[in-house]
N, CA, C and O of each residue as an XYZ file, in Angstrom:
368
protein
N     -72.882     19.016    -23.056
C     -71.646     18.275    -23.057
C     -71.237     17.909    -24.476
O     -70.052     17.962    -24.804
N     -72.172     17.546    -25.305
C     -71.832     17.072    -26.647
C     -71.171     18.157    -27.498
O     -70.352     17.849    -28.363
N     -71.515     19.407    -27.264
C     -70.892     20.482    -28.039
C     -69.431     20.687    -27.650
O     -68.689     21.354    -28.371
N     -69.011     20.122    -26.519
C     -67.637     20.272    -26.048
C     -66.728     19.124    -26.481
O     -65.547     19.102    -26.135
N     -67.268     18.183    -27.228
C     -66.482     17.023    -27.657
C     -65.558     17.373    -28.813
O     -65.885     18.202    -29.661
N     -64.416     16.735    -28.830
C     -63.486     16.854    -29.957
C     -64.067     16.063    -31.129
O     -64.820     15.113    -30.913
N     -63.733     16.436    -32.360
C     -64.216     15.659    -33.514
C     -63.875     14.172    -33.394
O     -64.652     13.317    -33.818
N     -62.724     13.873    -32.822
C     -62.323     12.470    -32.659
C     -62.918     11.834    -31.414
O     -62.729     10.638    -31.190
N     -63.627     12.594    -30.602
C     -64.194     12.079    -29.358
C     -65.665     11.750    -29.451
O     -66.324     11.576    -28.426
N     -66.196     11.660    -30.660
C     -67.630     11.474    -30.865
C     -68.021     10.064    -31.288
O     -69.126      9.846    -31.785
N     -67.134      9.123    -31.095
C     -67.360      7.763    -31.594
C     -68.686      7.175    -31.096
O     -69.396      6.519    -31.859
N     -69.019      7.403    -29.841
C     -70.220      6.805    -29.253
C     -71.340      7.820    -29.028
O     -72.239      7.578    -28.222
N     -71.295      8.939    -29.721
C     -72.258     10.017    -29.464
C     -73.707      9.590    -29.687
O     -74.543      9.776    -28.803
N     -74.014      9.032    -30.832
C     -75.411      8.675    -31.121
C     -75.929      7.597    -30.170
O     -77.061      7.672    -29.694
N     -75.103      6.610    -29.901
C     -75.504      5.543    -28.973
C     -75.701      6.101    -27.562
O     -76.633      5.708    -26.862
N     -74.833      7.006    -27.152
C     -74.947      7.621    -25.829
C     -76.203      8.478    -25.734
O     -76.889      8.459    -24.712
N     -76.506      9.221    -26.776
C     -77.739     10.022    -26.776
C     -78.964      9.122    -26.659
O     -79.926      9.456    -25.967
N     -78.919      7.990    -27.334
C     -80.038      7.040    -27.244
C     -80.170      6.525    -25.815
O     -81.277      6.435    -25.286
N     -79.049      6.189    -25.196
C     -79.083      5.721    -23.812
C     -79.632      6.792    -22.872
O     -80.439      6.495    -21.991
N     -79.199      8.021    -23.059
C     -79.680      9.118    -22.209
C     -81.193      9.253    -22.330
O     -81.887      9.420    -21.328
N     -81.697      9.181    -23.546
C     -83.147      9.278    -23.746
C     -83.875      8.124    -23.068
O     -84.928      8.330    -22.465
N     -83.333      6.921    -23.157
C     -83.946      5.770    -22.494
C     -83.941      5.950    -20.979
O     -84.937      5.677    -20.308
N     -82.812      6.409    -20.450
C     -82.712      6.625    -19.007
C     -83.707      7.684    -18.534
O     -84.423      7.485    -17.552
N     -83.741      8.792    -19.235
C     -84.630      9.877    -18.800
C     -86.091      9.500    -18.978
O     -86.931      9.910    -18.177
N     -86.415      8.726    -20.012
C     -87.789      8.241    -20.182
C     -88.208      7.341    -19.025
O     -89.393      7.232    -18.712
N     -87.231      6.700    -18.395
C     -87.504      5.841    -17.237
C     -87.504      6.633    -15.933
O     -87.691      6.061    -14.859
N     -87.294      7.950    -16.022
C     -87.323      8.796    -14.839
C     -86.015      8.830    -14.068
O     -85.995      9.201    -12.894
N     -84.932      8.449    -14.711
C     -83.630      8.434    -14.046
C     -82.886      9.746    -14.256
O     -83.102     10.442    -15.248
N     -82.011     10.073    -13.316
C     -81.138     11.246    -13.447
C     -79.895     10.797    -14.212
O     -79.280      9.788    -13.867
N     -79.531     11.540    -15.240
C     -78.444     11.111    -16.120
C     -77.183     11.948    -15.932
O     -77.232     13.091    -15.476
N     -76.058     11.347    -16.297
C     -74.773     12.015    -16.235
C     -73.944     11.556    -17.424
O     -73.747     10.358    -17.628
N     -73.460     12.516    -18.211
C     -72.588     12.215    -19.350
C     -71.143     12.362    -18.892
O     -70.795     13.318    -18.199
N     -70.303     11.405    -19.285
C     -68.900     11.396    -18.869
C     -67.995     11.580    -20.070
O     -68.166     10.924    -21.098
N     -67.026     12.480    -19.932
C     -66.039     12.729    -20.979
C     -64.745     13.165    -20.298
O     -64.749     13.559    -19.131
N     -63.639     13.092    -21.036
C     -62.354     13.459    -20.454
C     -61.443     14.067    -21.504
O     -61.727     14.052    -22.702
N     -60.342     14.598    -21.009
C     -59.299     15.145    -21.870
C     -57.999     15.131    -21.086
O     -57.980     15.471    -19.903
N     -56.921     14.741    -21.735
C     -55.600     14.779    -21.106
C     -55.030     16.190    -21.203
O     -55.157     16.854    -22.231
N     -54.404     16.634    -20.125
C     -53.761     17.951    -20.076
C     -52.279     17.761    -19.803
O     -51.886     16.893    -19.024
N     -51.464     18.578    -20.448
C     -50.057     18.560    -20.051
C     -49.914     19.454    -18.815
O     -50.825     20.210    -18.478
N     -48.791     19.362    -18.164
C     -48.603     20.071    -16.902
C     -48.715     21.584    -17.074
O     -49.304     22.253    -16.225
N     -48.168     22.129    -18.142
C     -48.209     23.565    -18.395
C     -49.660     24.044    -18.547
O     -50.055     25.049    -17.956
N     -50.436     23.321    -19.335
C     -51.834     23.697    -19.539
C     -52.611     23.626    -18.231
O     -53.424     24.503    -17.938
N     -52.361     22.579    -17.444
C     -53.034     22.466    -16.157
C     -52.669     23.619    -15.227
O     -53.541     24.181    -14.565
N     -51.399     23.970    -15.175
C     -50.960     25.041    -14.275
C     -51.613     26.373    -14.644
O     -52.017     27.130    -13.762
N     -51.719     26.661    -15.936
C     -52.382     27.895    -16.372
C     -53.853     27.887    -15.976
O     -54.378     28.883    -15.479
N     -54.517     26.745    -16.203
C     -55.924     26.630    -15.829
C     -56.096     26.766    -14.318
O     -56.969     27.501    -13.857
N     -55.278     26.070    -13.556
C     -55.391     26.076    -12.101
C     -55.263     27.489    -11.543
O     -56.017     27.882    -10.654
N     -54.315     28.240    -12.063
C     -54.132     29.623    -11.612
C     -55.356     30.476    -11.949
O     -55.849     31.234    -11.114
N     -55.836     30.338    -13.186
C     -57.023     31.100    -13.620
C     -58.251     30.723    -12.796
O     -59.019     31.594    -12.386
N     -58.435     29.429    -12.554
C     -59.598     28.956    -11.806
C     -59.536     29.401    -10.345
O     -60.540     29.850     -9.792
N     -58.377     29.282     -9.725
C     -58.240     29.700     -8.326
C     -58.427     31.194     -8.151
O     -59.011     31.638     -7.162
N     -57.934     31.975     -9.104
C     -58.150     33.422     -9.061
C     -59.640     33.739     -9.157
O     -60.151     34.583     -8.421
N     -60.321     33.065    -10.057
C     -61.766     33.286    -10.219
C     -62.530     32.833     -8.977
O     -63.436     33.527     -8.516
N     -62.168     31.681     -8.442
C     -62.871     31.100     -7.301
C     -62.727     31.952     -6.045
O     -63.639     31.997     -5.219
N     -61.605     32.617     -5.897
C     -61.376     33.414     -4.691
C     -61.707     34.890     -4.892
O     -61.475     35.711     -4.005
N     -62.241     35.217     -6.045
C     -62.617     36.598     -6.333
C     -63.751     37.037     -5.407
O     -64.636     36.249     -5.074
N     -63.712     38.295     -5.001
C     -64.779     38.842     -4.165
C     -65.645     39.816     -4.955
O     -66.460     40.534     -4.375
N     -65.476     39.844     -6.252
C     -66.254     40.762     -7.088
C     -67.639     40.183     -7.378
O     -67.884     38.993     -7.184
N     -68.521     41.038     -7.839
C     -69.901     40.637     -8.123
C     -69.987     39.631     -9.265
O     -70.960     38.882     -9.351
N     -68.990     39.601    -10.141
C     -69.029     38.686    -11.282
C     -68.204     37.413    -11.037
O     -67.706     36.803    -11.983
N     -68.064     37.021     -9.783
C     -67.288     35.837     -9.414
C     -67.783     34.593    -10.135
O     -66.978     33.846    -10.690
N     -69.098     34.354    -10.140
C     -69.647     33.159    -10.777
C     -69.332     33.113    -12.269
O     -69.034     32.051    -12.815
N     -69.398     34.259    -12.916
C     -69.083     34.323    -14.341
C     -67.609     34.012    -14.591
O     -67.265     33.348    -15.569
N     -66.745     34.493    -13.705
C     -65.315     34.225    -13.835
C     -65.018     32.734    -13.649
O     -64.214     32.161    -14.385
N     -65.659     32.121    -12.679
C     -65.469     30.684    -12.443
C     -65.951     29.895    -13.657
O     -65.273     28.976    -14.116
N     -67.116     30.255    -14.170
C     -67.643     29.569    -15.354
C     -66.728     29.743    -16.568
O     -66.506     28.787    -17.312
N     -66.203     30.931    -16.773
C     -65.305     31.170    -17.906
C     -64.028     30.346    -17.771
O     -63.522     29.812    -18.758
N     -63.512     30.244    -16.560
C     -62.309     29.427    -16.342
C     -62.594     27.963    -16.635
O     -61.791     27.291    -17.281
N     -63.723     27.469    -16.169
C     -64.091     26.069    -16.412
C     -64.293     25.815    -17.906
O     -63.849     24.793    -18.430
N     -64.953     26.731    -18.577
C     -65.195     26.558    -20.018
C     -63.903     26.573    -20.816
O     -63.824     25.951    -21.876
N     -62.895     27.270    -20.326
C     -61.634     27.329    -21.055
C     -60.935     25.968    -21.088
O     -60.116     25.717    -21.973
N     -61.244     25.105    -20.152
C     -60.592     23.795    -20.075
C     -61.512     22.672    -20.562
O     -61.036     21.627    -21.007
N     -62.823     22.885    -20.478
C     -63.788     21.856    -20.860
C     -64.087     21.934    -22.356
O     -65.168     22.350    -22.772
N     -63.103     21.524    -23.147
C     -63.228     21.534    -24.605
C     -62.417     20.374    -25.169
O     -61.536     19.838    -24.496
N     -62.713     19.995    -26.388
C     -61.993     18.904    -27.063
C     -61.996     17.618    -26.232
O     -60.987     16.920    -26.135
N     -63.148     17.328    -25.640
C     -63.269     16.163    -24.770
C     -63.502     14.886    -25.571
O     -63.944     14.922    -26.719
N     -63.192     13.756    -24.933
C     -63.442     12.437    -25.508
C     -64.582     11.796    -24.723
O     -64.489     11.636    -23.506
N     -65.639     11.436    -25.407
C     -66.830     10.883    -24.776
C     -66.558      9.483    -24.242
O     -66.030      8.627    -24.952
N     -66.923      9.262    -22.986
C     -66.836      7.930    -22.384
C     -68.176      7.219    -22.431
O     -68.236      6.023    -22.714
N     -69.256      7.951    -22.153
C     -70.587      7.351    -22.131
C     -71.475      8.097    -21.162
O     -71.246      9.266    -20.853
N     -72.490      7.401    -20.690
C     -73.439      8.010    -19.765
C     -73.821      7.000    -18.691
O     -73.697      5.790    -18.877
N     -74.277      7.516    -17.590
C     -74.757      6.683    -16.500
C     -76.033      7.313    -15.962
O     -76.348      8.459    -16.283
N     -76.762      6.568    -15.147
C     -78.012      7.082    -14.608
C     -78.265      6.487    -13.233
O     -77.844      5.370    -12.935
N     -78.956      7.249    -12.406
C     -79.342      6.784    -11.082
C     -80.793      7.139    -10.840
O     -81.321      8.103    -11.394
N     -81.422      6.340    -10.002
C     -82.786      6.646     -9.589
C     -82.711      7.756     -8.556
O     -81.889      7.697     -7.641
N     -83.540      8.748     -8.689
C     -83.487      9.921     -7.830
C     -84.677      9.916     -6.896
O     -85.662     10.613     -7.138
N     -84.595      9.135     -5.830
C     -85.685      9.076     -4.858
C     -85.297      9.868     -3.618
O     -84.191      9.734     -3.095
N     -86.205     10.674     -3.172
C     -86.000     11.430     -1.951
C     -86.647     10.703     -0.790
O     -87.650     10.010     -0.957
N     -86.072     10.865      0.374
C     -86.671     10.292      1.561
C     -87.879     11.125      1.962
O     -87.963     12.306      1.628
N     -88.811     10.512      2.676
C     -89.979     11.249      3.158
C     -89.522     12.402      4.031
O     -88.646     12.248      4.882
N     -90.127     13.559      3.808
C     -89.813     14.728      4.598
C     -88.603     15.522      4.110
O     -88.237     16.535      4.707
N     -87.993     15.068      3.040
C     -86.820     15.771      2.522
C     -87.228     16.620      1.350
O     -86.390     17.301      0.760
């Protein structure tokens, strides 16, 4: 996630990395949160590309979906990180 941040979106990067390390050292599952605003035109282009990839029946469908997602997941602004305890129920 950190490699996808915009230069201006890294304000809390070091502090967030420290938090992630603390969470994972405690055995928690971590999630990094970031965002980016899209104008309508950019969203429409992405949506079309993503839907085409998602509904593809070719052998490289997963690669197409990933490429579409990567095309939009860039220049993000870091929000922070969160963590949850990952306990499974008995028998699961």
